[in-house]
C-alpha positions as CSV (number, residue, x, y, z in Angstrom):
1,M,171.3,157.8,-185.2
2,T,172.0,156.0,-181.9
3,T,169.4,154.9,-179.2
4,T,170.4,157.8,-177.1
5,S,170.3,160.6,-179.5
6,R,166.9,159.3,-180.9
7,S,165.8,159.4,-177.5
8,R,166.7,162.9,-177.0
9,R,165.3,164.1,-180.3
10,L,161.9,162.4,-179.5
11,A,162.0,164.1,-176.0
12,G,162.8,167.5,-177.8
13,I,159.8,166.8,-180.1
14,Q,157.7,165.6,-177.3
15,S,158.5,168.8,-175.3
16,A,157.7,171.1,-178.2
17,A,154.4,169.3,-178.9
18,I,153.3,169.8,-175.2
19,L,154.4,173.5,-175.3
20,L,152.3,174.0,-178.5
21,C,149.5,172.1,-176.8
22,L,149.9,174.3,-173.5
23,G,150.0,177.4,-175.6
24,A,147.0,176.3,-177.5
25,A,145.2,176.2,-174.2
26,A,146.4,179.5,-173.1
27,A,145.0,181.0,-175.9
28,L,141.5,179.4,-175.3
29,L,141.8,180.1,-171.6
30,S,143.1,183.6,-171.3
31,F,141.6,185.6,-168.4
32,S,140.6,189.5,-168.5
33,R,140.8,189.3,-164.6
34,P,143.9,189.7,-162.5
35,A,145.9,186.5,-161.7
36,A,145.8,187.6,-158.1
37,A,141.9,186.8,-157.9
38,Q,142.6,183.7,-160.0
39,N,145.5,182.3,-157.7
40,A,143.4,182.9,-154.4
41,K,140.8,180.3,-155.4
42,T,143.0,177.9,-157.1
43,P,144.2,174.6,-155.3
44,D,147.8,173.5,-155.5
45,P,147.8,171.1,-158.6
46,C,150.8,169.3,-157.2
47,A,148.7,168.4,-154.0
48,L,145.9,166.6,-156.2
49,L,147.5,163.6,-156.9
50,T,150.6,161.8,-155.6
51,R,153.6,160.2,-157.4
52,A,152.6,156.9,-156.3
53,E,149.0,157.2,-157.5
54,I,150.0,158.2,-161.1
55,K,152.6,155.3,-161.3
56,A,150.1,153.0,-160.4
57,A,147.5,154.3,-162.9
58,I,150.1,154.8,-165.7
59,G,152.3,151.7,-164.7
60,Q,155.7,153.7,-165.2
61,E,158.0,155.3,-163.0
62,V,157.0,159.0,-162.1
63,G,159.2,162.0,-161.4
64,E,158.8,164.5,-158.6
65,G,156.0,166.8,-159.6
66,K,156.8,170.7,-160.5
67,V,154.8,173.6,-160.8
68,N,156.2,175.7,-163.7
69,P,157.4,179.1,-162.2
70,N,157.3,180.7,-165.6
71,A,153.9,179.7,-166.4
72,N,151.1,182.4,-166.9
73,P,149.0,182.1,-163.7
74,S,146.1,183.6,-165.4
75,V,145.7,180.5,-167.7
76,G,146.0,178.1,-164.7
77,V,148.5,176.4,-162.4
78,T,150.2,173.2,-163.9
79,C,152.1,170.6,-161.9
80,Q,154.3,168.4,-164.3
81,Y,155.8,164.9,-163.9
82,V,158.4,163.2,-166.0
83,V,157.1,159.6,-166.8
84,G,159.7,156.9,-167.4
85,S,162.7,158.1,-169.5
86,Y,161.0,160.9,-171.5
87,G,157.0,160.8,-171.2
88,T,154.9,163.4,-169.3
89,F,152.0,163.9,-167.1
90,S,150.7,167.2,-166.1
91,I,147.6,168.6,-164.5
92,L,146.4,171.9,-164.8
93,I,143.7,173.7,-162.5
94,K,142.1,177.1,-162.8
95,T,138.8,178.6,-161.9
96,A,136.6,178.7,-165.0
97,R,134.8,182.1,-165.8
98,P,131.1,182.1,-165.8
99,E,130.9,182.1,-170.1
100,E,133.6,179.5,-170.1
101,N,132.4,175.8,-170.6
102,A,132.8,172.5,-172.0
103,G,130.8,173.4,-175.3
104,K,132.8,176.5,-176.1
105,V,136.1,174.8,-175.3
106,K,135.3,171.8,-177.7
107,A,134.1,174.1,-180.6
108,E,137.4,176.2,-180.2
109,L,139.6,172.9,-180.3
110,K,137.4,171.6,-183.4
111,K,138.2,174.8,-185.3
112,R,141.9,173.9,-184.8
113,N,141.4,170.5,-186.2
114,I,141.9,168.9,-182.9
115,A,140.0,165.8,-182.2
116,V,137.5,165.8,-179.6
117,T,135.6,162.9,-178.0
118,D,133.0,162.9,-175.0
119,A,134.1,161.5,-171.5
120,A,130.9,160.6,-169.6
121,G,131.2,159.8,-165.8
122,T,133.9,162.3,-164.9
123,G,133.0,165.7,-163.3
124,D,130.1,167.8,-164.5
125,Q,131.3,167.8,-167.9
126,S,134.3,166.0,-169.6
127,F,135.9,165.4,-172.8
128,F,139.2,164.1,-174.4
129,S,141.4,166.2,-177.0
130,S,143.9,164.3,-178.9
131,M,146.7,166.5,-180.1
132,G,148.6,164.1,-182.0
133,Y,152.1,162.4,-181.4
134,G,150.4,160.1,-178.9
135,M,149.3,162.9,-176.5
136,I,145.9,162.9,-174.8
137,Q,144.1,165.7,-172.7
138,L,141.3,165.0,-170.6
139,N,139.4,168.4,-169.9
140,T,137.0,168.2,-167.2
141,F,134.4,171.0,-165.7
142,K,133.5,170.4,-162.1
143,G,131.6,173.3,-160.2
144,P,133.7,176.3,-160.7
145,H,136.8,174.6,-161.6
146,Y,138.0,173.5,-164.8
147,L,141.0,170.9,-164.8
148,I,143.1,169.5,-167.6
149,I,145.0,166.1,-167.5
150,T,147.8,166.1,-170.4
151,M,149.6,162.8,-171.1
152,L,152.3,161.3,-173.3
153,V,153.2,158.1,-172.1
154,Q,155.7,156.1,-174.4
155,E,154.9,152.4,-174.9
156,S,151.4,152.9,-173.9
157,T,148.4,153.0,-176.0
158,E,146.0,155.9,-176.5
159,A,143.0,153.8,-174.8
160,A,145.3,153.1,-171.7
161,Q,146.3,156.6,-171.4
162,K,142.5,157.6,-171.4
163,T,141.5,155.1,-168.9
164,A,144.4,156.2,-166.4
165,A,143.6,160.0,-167.3
166,E,139.9,159.1,-166.1
167,K,141.1,157.1,-163.0
168,L,143.4,160.2,-161.8
169,M,140.9,162.7,-162.8
170,R,138.1,161.3,-160.6
171,L,140.7,161.0,-157.9
172,A,142.0,164.5,-158.1
173,L,138.4,165.9,-158.1
174,T,137.9,164.4,-154.8
175,R,140.6,166.7,-153.5
176,I,139.3,170.1,-154.6
């Protein structure tokens, strides 16, 4: 297998893993209220961080951020970036329902055998979830908002990704 075909195969696996994780998040975060009510109060996720800020935190080139036009707005609005040749960074923001909180989300992730660890000092309540394949998520509740940073950065350790995610989340929280 050539390096190019191996890279394409890995990129396909990463895309599938990201879609799986976003699907799990969609199942956890489904709303009963109309999408229009959600979007009226949700900031633009692409306005929360700049490419330069993401690049400085991650240490790799970052493509232009794009909102997925096919995403279900009731789950939240996501801005996605390509990192390096085939890594990814995304930030999702939504208004949390009154009964939606960090404890319930962590419990649901643990039921699905997804590793969860607390992340103190970011937002009102924060925790990491590790989906496997080198992907991490930083889940943060701040006031009425629920944000998720998802990262899968090649040639980066889990610890480095977590440090970058915390730095970027703290910055994003200043803009909501």
